[in-house]
N, C-alpha and C positions, 0 to 999 in steps of 0.2 A: 254607464256614463262614458267609460273609455271608448266603447263602440260608437256612441253618438259623437264624441270628439273627433274620432278618426273619420267618420262619414263627413263631418263638416269640413275637415282638412282636404279630403279627396274632392269634395264638391268645389272648394275654392280653387284647387289646382286645376281641375277640369275647366272651370270658367276662364282662368288665366290662359290656359292652353288654347281654348276656343278663340279668345280675343287675339292672341298672337297669330294663330292660323289665318284668321280673317284679315288681319293687318298685312301679313305677308302676301296673301292672295291679291289684295288690292294693290300693294306696291309692285307686284310682279305682273300686273295686268291681267290677273285671273278673272276679273269681272268683264262682262261683255260690254264694250264701249263702241258706239257707232263711229267715233272719231278719235280714238285713244292712241292710235299708232303714231310713232314718231316720224318726222320727215314728211315729204310729199306736199301736195297742195290741198289745203282744206277746201271742202265743197259743201254746199247746202242747197236745199230748195227754199227759196224765199217767196214771200208774198210780193205782189206787184210785178213789175217788168224790169228788164235790164236797164231801161232809162231811169226808172225810179224804183229801186229795190226797197222792199219793206222788211218786216221781221223774218227771222229764220223760222220756217215751219217744220222742216225735217232735216236733221244733220245727215250728211253722207260720209262714207269712208273717204279718207284722204286719197287723192289721185296720185298713185305712185309712192315711192319709187318702185318701178316694176308693176306688179299686179297686186291689188289689195282687195280682199273679199270680206265684207262685214267687219272691217277693222283689222283683219289678220293678213300680213304680207305672205305671198305664196312664193315658193322657191322656183326659180327659172329652170328651164331645161337646156338642151344643147343649143349652141349658136350655129345657125345654118344660113346658107345663101350668101348674098353679097356682104362685103365687109366695108365698102366705101360708099359715100353718098347715100346713106340710108337715114331715115328719120325715126328714131325710136318713139314708140307710143306707150305712155303710162296708162294703166287701166284701174278703175275702181268699180267694185260691185257692191251694192247695198240693198238689203231687203228692207223696204220701208213698210211700216205697219199702217198702211192706208190703201184704200182701193184706188186704182188708176183714175176712175171716174171722179174721185174726190180731189185728186191732184190736178187734173185737167179742167179746172173750173174757169179758165180764161184769165186768171190773175195770179200766175205763178211763174217762176223762172229758176233755172239751174245756174248757180254762180260759183266760180272757182277763184280762190284767193292765192296770192303769191306764196305765203307761208304762214305758220302760226305766229311768228314774230312780226310779220308785216301783213296782218289780217285785213288791214284797211285798203290794201292794194288789190284791186280786182284785175285778173288777167284774162278771163274768158267767161262768156255768159250767153245763155240762150233762153228765149221765152218758150214756155211749154205750150205747144199747140201744133196742129198740123193734121195730116191724113193718117188714119190708122191703117195698118196692114196686119191683118189677123189680130193678135192680142197686143201688138207692139206699136209704139209711137217713137219715131226717130226725129231728133231735133239737132240743128247745128249750133255750135258754140263759137261765137265770133270773138276775135281778138279785141281786148280792151287795153287801153293805156300803152300802146306800142309794145306789149309784152312779147309778141311773137308767137304766143300760144293760141291754138285753136283746136277744134275737134268736134265730136258728136256725142250726144247722150241718147241712150235707148231705154225707154220706159216700157216694161212688159207687165201686163196684168197677171196676177197669180192669186186668184180668189179674192180674199179680203186684204191681200198684200200686193205690193208692187216692187218689182226688181228694177233698180236703176243702175245702168252700166254707163260709165263715162270713159271715153277714149280721148286722151289729150296729148298733143305733140307740139314741139317747137319747130318752126320753120316749114310747116306743112303747106303754106301758101306759096312756097318756092323761094329761091334765093339762098345764098350760103348763110348758114347760121353764124359763121364767124366773119361775115363781110363787114367792112368798115362802114361807119355811118355815112361817109361821103358816097360809097358805092351803093348802099341800100336805099338812099333817099333820092328820088328823082328830082332833077333840076335843083340840086342843092346849091346854095350860094357859097362862094368862096369865103364869105365873111361868116365865120362860125361863132362869133361873139354875140350875135343877135342885134348888133348895132347897125342901123340902116343909115341912109343919107341924113345929114344934119337937119334937124327940125322935125323928122318924122320916122316912125318905125312901124313895122307890121308884125302881127302875131296871128298865126293860123290856128283855128280850133278844129282838130281832126283826130279820129280814132280815140275819142274821149281823153284828149290831152291838149295842152297849150304848147305850140311849137313856134319858136323856141320858148321854153318855160322860164328863161332868164334873159332879160333884155337890159342893156345899158344905153341911156340916152343923155343928151345935154339938157340942162334946164331950159324950159320953154318949148320943148319938143312935144309932139302929139303921137300917141300910140293908137293904132287902129287894129281891132280884133275882127276877124272874119270867120263866121261859123260855117265850116265846110263839112260838118257832120250831118247825118240825116235826122238828128234829134235836136231839141232845144237845149241851150246851155246859157249860163250867165257869166258875166265878168264882175265879180263882187269883191271890193276891197275888204281885207280882214278887219280894218278899223272903221269901215262904213263910209269912207270918204268918197267913194264912187260906186255906182252900181248900174249895170247895163239893163237890168230887167231881163226877161226871157228873150233870147236871140234865136229866132227860128232859123232853119237851114238857109244859108245864103245871106243872112243879115249881118250887118257890121255895127261896131260901136267904137267911138273914138273918145280919148281922154287926153287932155293937155296937162303936162306936169311942169309947173313953174318953180317949185321949191325942191332943192336938192334933198336927197334922202333915199331910203329904201322902202318901197311899197309892195307889200305882199297881198296876193288876192287868190280867189278860189271860185269854183262854180258852185252856186248855192244848191243846184239840183244834184250835182255829183261832187260831193266835198273832197273826194280823193284827187280831183283835178286842181292843181295849184300852180302858181307862177309868181315871179318876182320882177319888179321894175326898179332899176337903180338909176337915180337921177343925179348927175354931177354938175 
């Protein structure tokens, strides 16, 4: 009976030890996580397109900082070459458990977010499609929401799996990364408050953003939105008081504001696009 009691005690101690080991492994990141690394820009393959993103189909490694492979940051090497006017590029490599033919079904996109805390902010996106060269497909990632980020994604077939490599950089389209808004915005108005001539004001829809996103007008004024993007957007009041419906590229929508107050609005197709009208 003594032996049986000792065996039961040893079994209990072993069970507790196993549980502690598993807990420590999970806390230390010992499990393989497609997107468990800290920092960087979260990335996913979504259903749909960059105009209308659907659900996340495949999570990808965060893009940066530096180079991240299947969730594990890699140590950098020596610094070489130029030291000024360079544009660092962050890289993520992810082995996706799906055939490339399944991913390239005509209804998928690679989307990159600002951060885990600001996951709703999209900074770069590319629809998955194009010409194959060997076993690889390369797509461009366009800038979203004036983020300044752009890049490319390379999808390479690997049997029943696909390797997805994302290259993302800020300022790759040219211009100084630290340039002032006045310098980086062509034909900028000297009036930065967003207030136009009395009685009317204009808002441009471009690069998946309302510009300016905050406008102050006098009561009785009319605000006109012009869609200069290549895709449709809406101007929809958060409280439902006005709605433009779908505005195709080049279309305009005007709304008169007679009552003082603050009116917030968004794009019903791209909810991350928001704006404010303050009427005094």
